[in-house]
N, C-alpha and C positions, 0 to 999 in steps of 0.2 A: 159218830161215825156209822155209817149204813152196811149193812152186812152187802157181800158180793156173790153172786152166783155165777156159775159157768153153765155156759149151754152151746149146742151147734150154732155155727154161724149161717145166717139165712142172707137171701138175696136180700132182703129189707133191709138188711143192716151196712149193705154198700155203701151209702152216705158218710155212715161214721166211722167206718170201720178206714174208707179211705182218707178222712180227713185225719185221723188217728196215724195213718203212715206216714201223710203229707208232714205234719206237726215233728214227726221223728224224725225225717229227712229235713228240714227247715233247721233241726238244732246242731245240725252237722257232725254226727258222731254214730249214725244209724245205718247208713246206707252210701254205696258210692252212687246211688241213682238221686236224682234231686228233682224228680215230678214222679208222683204216684201214675200208677196206671190207671186204664177205666175199667168197669167193674168187669168186662166181659175179657181182658187179658189177663185180671188179677185171677177170676174165676177158674179161667183154662189153665193157669199154672201151678195151682194147688191141688192137694189131693182133696178129695170130699169128705172124706169120714175124718180126716185129721185137721179140721178148721173149727176153733173156737172162740167165742166171745165170753169175756168176762162184762154182766150187767149189773145194776143196782138191783139189788133183791128186794125192791120194793113197786114192780111192776108197769114201771116207766120205761122200761127196755134203752137206758141210756148207756150206751157202750164204753165202757171204761178202760178197755183193750182187747189185742187181740192175740192170736196164734196160730199159725199153720205150718204144713210142710209142703216140700215138694220131693220129688223124685231126682235121686242124684243122675239117676243113668237109668237107660231103657235095659240096659242086659239083666237078665234074670239073677246072675250071682250076686247085682247088686239091690236085690227088690227089696233086702230089709236095711237098706240105709237111705235115710232121708236128711234133707237141708232142712232147719226150722228158722221161723222168724217170731218174734215176741216182740211187741209193741204195746206201750201205755199211755194213756192221754196224758198230758203233761198235769192236769188239773188232779190226777188220780193217782200221783204217784206217791210211794210211801204209806200205801195202806195195802198191800200184799197182794195186790192185782198181779203182779208178773208171775210171783211166785204160785198162786192157785193157777194162773194161766199154763204155768211150765208143768207144773203137778199133773194137772188133767191132761196136758199132751204126750205126757209120759205114759199116765195109765193106757190113753186110747192106743198110741203107737204099739205099747208091748201086747197089748189084749190082741192086737190085728198082727201080731209075729215081729214087728220091727225092732231089730236090735241094735241100731244104731243111728243115733239123733245128733246131726254134726252141724256146726254154722262157723262164719267168720265174724269176729268184733274187731272193732277198732280198738286198739290199747287207752286211749283217751275214755272210751265207755266204761270205765271201773265199776259204773253201777252194776251194767249187765253183767260184766266178767263176776263181781260178787256173787248176783245171783244165781249163776250160770254154777258155780263151784259149789254153792250152797244145796243146788240141787243134784248134786253127781257127775256134773261135766269135768272133764281135765283138758287141762291144755297141751295136746300135742305139739306144738309150736308156733313160732311165727312166721309169718310170710312178709317177708322184709318188701318194700316198695312194688307192693303185687300190682297195684292200678293207682291210676291217674284220679283225683277227685276234681271234677270239671267245676263242682260249683263250690270248690275254696280255690277258687285259681289256677287249677289243672295241678296242684301240686300232689307229689307222690303220697301214699300212705300204706301203712304199715297194717297186717290184719290178723289178728290172734285166732288161730284154727282150734277149736274145742269140738270135743265130742263128749256122746255120754253112752256107753257100752252097757245093754241090759245085762243087770244079773241075772235074770230069770229065763233068757232065751239062749241056748248052749247050743 
């Protein structure tokens, strides 16, 4: 097994990042969206200092997964709260890529004074829920029938709302 390195996401990662994003959507349990955005929209929606990729540690720059955050609000009182995403290439699963990305993202956000990382995960995405629990996230609640999943026949979906509160920022 090849080692994994975590580094800042770059614009030249766009094609690989968006392909991994699309693969997650195509699997059906990653997002209500069904089409990855173009790079300009992705770039505009993610905080620059907290966008990471996992790459093969062999200088090939093959992206194995990515993690990024978005602000939850423009209000100053919520400046320390972000929503995150973690996506792993299907071919790189079960190699610790998701955990490495999540650990690096937690370190990055805490260093910047961010006190809460949150997200919503479909309850059927048990691997993601287990990953987040292991990284210190807790379930806040389940938002029942919060949205319709158009790519799955317009069916209602529940979302497990999770968060991680930094123990270092008080």
